[in-house]
N, C-alpha and C positions, 0 to 999 in steps of 0.2 A: 259712334259707329266707326269713325276714323281710327280711334284708339284701338278698337277691336281688330280692325284690319292690320294695323301695325303690329299688334301683339301676335296675330296669326302668322304674319310674315316672319317675325323674329323667331317664333317657335320653329317654323319650317326650316329656316336657315340654320339654326342650331342643330336640328335633327340631321340635316345634310352633312354636318360636320362630324356626325357619329356620336352625339351626346345622348345619354339615357334620358328617360322621362324625368327622373329625379333631378338630374343635373340641369335640365332645361327649366324646371319649376323653380330652381334656386336662382335663376337669372331673370326669368320672366314671371311676374306674379299672376299666374292663371292656375286653374284647377287641373288635376290629372286627367279628368274626362275630356277637357278641351284639348290638352296636349295630345291625347290618344286620338281624338277625332281629326285634328288638323294634320297629324303625322301619318295617317293611313296611306296617303298617296305618295309619301316620301320614301323611296327605296333606299336600302342600305347595301353597300357593297359587301362582299364576303369578308373582306378584311375588317370592315367596321363591325359586322356582326360578331366576328371572332374576338375583337377587342372588347366589345360590350360583355360578352360571356366571360372573358378573362377578368374584367374589373369586378363582375359579380362574384366570381370565385374568390378573388383576392379579398373582397369585402367580407365574405363569409368566413374566410380563414382568419382575418383580423378580429372579427367578432368572437370566434371560437377561442382565439388566443387570449382575449381580454377576460372571457368567462373563466378560462383555465387559471389565469393569474389570480383572479378574485377568489376562486375556490381554494387554491393553494394557500392564499393568505388568510383564509377563513372569513372573508368579507361577503362571500356569496354562498348561501346554503339553500339548495333546492329542497323545499319541504314536500314530503310525500303525503298524499291525501290520507293515508292511514294514521298519520300523526294526529289528525283532527277527528276522524271517524273510525271507530273500531266496533265491528259487529252492529253497524247502523246507529251507534250512539256517538254523540258529539263530545269531544274532549276539550273544547274551547273554554276559555276562562269566562264564566258567567258575568263577572264584573266588566270585562272588556266588551262583551256583547251588549250589555246594558248601556255602557258608555257610548258605543256607536249609535245605539237607538236614540239616546237622549240628544247627542250632538247633532244628529241628522234630522230628527223629527221635531224636537223641542227648540233647539237653538237655531235650526234652519241653516246649518252650515252645509257647504257642498262636500262631496265625497273627498275631494282633494284637501279641503280645509280640515275635515275630520282626521284625515291621515296625518297632517302636520300637527294638529293638536295632540294626537295620541302618540306621535313619534314612530309611526309604522308606515309601510308602503301603501300607495293608492290601491294596489291589487289586494292587499290583505284586508282592507276595509270592504272592498267590493266582495271579496270571498265570504266574509262574515255576514254581510247583508244577504247574499244569495243563499247561504246555507241555513240561515236562521229567519227566513221569511220577513226581512225588512224591505218593504217595497220601495222601488225607486220612485222619485217624483215625476210628475208629468212634465212635458217640455216647457210649458209656460212657467211652472213653479221652479224648475231647474234653472231657467234663464234668470229668474229673479235672484236665486241663491248665488249664481255664478257672477252676475254683474253688479250686485248691490254694493260692492266695495270699490268698483271701478268708477273713475270720474265720468259723469254723464254730461251731455250737452244741455244747456238751459237757454231756450230761445228768449230773446228780450221782448218784453211787453211795452205797451204805451210808447210806440215809436214816434219820433219827430218826423216832420216831412222829409228831411234829408235821409233819415234812417229808413223810412218807407221806400224811398227811391233806391237806396242801397239794397233793400230786400228784393225789390223787383229786378234790379240789375243782376244781382248774384244768382237769383233763381233762373232767370232766362239764360244767363251765361252758362249755367250748368246744363240746362236742357239742350243747349247747342253743342257744348264741348265735353259733357260728362258721360260716364258710363251709365247705361240704363238698366242693367241687370245686376243681380247679385245683392249683397248686403253691405257694400262699401261705397261711400262717396268717393268717386275717383274722377277728378277733373284734370284734363290733359291740355297743355298748351306750351308754346315756345316763346310767347310774348310776355316779358316780365310785367308789363302794365296790367295785363289781364289776370295774370297769376296773383299779383298783389291785390287787385280788386276782389277776386274771389276769396282770398284769404281774409280780407277785411270783412267781407260778408259772413264768413264762417265764425270769425272772432267776435264781431260786434253784434250781429243779428242772431246767429245760431248759438252763440255761447259755448263753443267747443272747448274741450280740455286740451291745453297746449301739448301735454306729454303724449297724447294719442295721435297727434298729427304725424304723418309720414310723407317722405318725398322719394319718388322713384325716378332716377335720372336715366334718360335715353341719350346716348352719344355715339359718335363714330370713332373708329379705331385710330384715326390720326388726330384726335382731339385730346387735350390734357384733361382727363377725367377729374383729377384732384382739384385742379383750378376751377373747373365747372362746378364742382360741389361747393367750393368756397364762395363762388359767385352767387349761386342760388341760395345758399345759406344766408348770405348777407341780404339778398333781396327779400327772402321770405321770413327772416328772423326765426328760422327753425334750425336747431343745432344739427351739425353733421352727424351726430350720434343717432339721430332719428331718420337718417337717410337709409332706404333699402338698398341692397347691393345693386349697383347700376348695371344696365344692359348696354354693352358696347357692341355696336354693329360693325361687322367686318366690311371693308371697302370692296365694292364690286364695280364692274364697268358701267352698270346701269344706275349708279347712284347719281341723283340729280346734282347739278352744279349749284343749285339754290339751297343746299343743305343748311340746316339750322346752325348758325354760328355759336349759339350758346346752348345747343342741345335742346332737348324737350323734357319736360317734367310732368309727372303725375302727382297731384296733391291728393293724398288718400286719408280718409277718416273712416275707420271700420265701425259703423253703427247703422244697422238696417232701418231703425226708426227715424234717424235723421234723413236718410235717403228718401223714405216715404213722405216725410214732412215737406221736403223740397219739391217732390212730385205733386203733392197736394197744393202747395202754393202756386206752382206752375199752372195747374188746372184752374185755380181760382182766377189768376190773372188772365188766362186765355178767355174765360167766360166773361170777365168784366170788360175786356177789350173787344169781345165779340169775334175773336179769331180762333177757329178750331175748337169751339166749345164742345165738350163731351168726347173729344178725341184723345185717346191715350197713345202717345207717340211710342211707348215701349212695345205696343202690339204690332207696330209696323216693322220692327227689326227682325 
């Protein structure tokens, strides 16, 4: 809950500076719908509105210039629909259509993997599927195809007494300091000891894949961000390359004198199933201890 309030405050402060939704999302890892909701009550001056419009216009002009250069060099060719359908008849290569069908249905590849295998664009594969009645998979089937090659978490079984205590500690620590919504495990804290404890829980009990761990640093404008990144990298044993672009908060008169000397970090792991497993463990521990049995704390937010 505290992390959500901090994210909302950060979004609103960036909006007051005249940043666009996209620019805000690049600095604060939240959805566009959240940014839109939180920024409704943040007015923009006439100058800020004009600056946003100017940046949109310049972005559109840059995009048009890139397309023009690609067209002139022959690297970008816009295909007209008549190239594939003339008088209602398809002129696509039957072997290419069959290859898409086999790779997608028999080999269970994702659309993007099919495109890579065939050496064509993602949209070309999608176009062939749509025009030749190759149905897309259901959500659950597509998730399997998309994530089957990605490292998954593997919870440890047959825990020792010490590991069981770590499982309880890590779970309850997340219920106290972690995000309760979405599909990402997002633990927020400024205390290195608690951050290390939670990472030990993720690594030893949850069996997460190291390359999917992410760190999002929150710091103040008068702090050395690069030094903080090195500090947290050494504390967490997570390479700086896996750090998300940090959020640097501008100094304002109402900033507390008790500000965090080492900043604040979000330890993130994008896997909705792991998030649900942690909630399940939390419910089990609550029932075993007789505290708040049957209460889902996410419904209180």
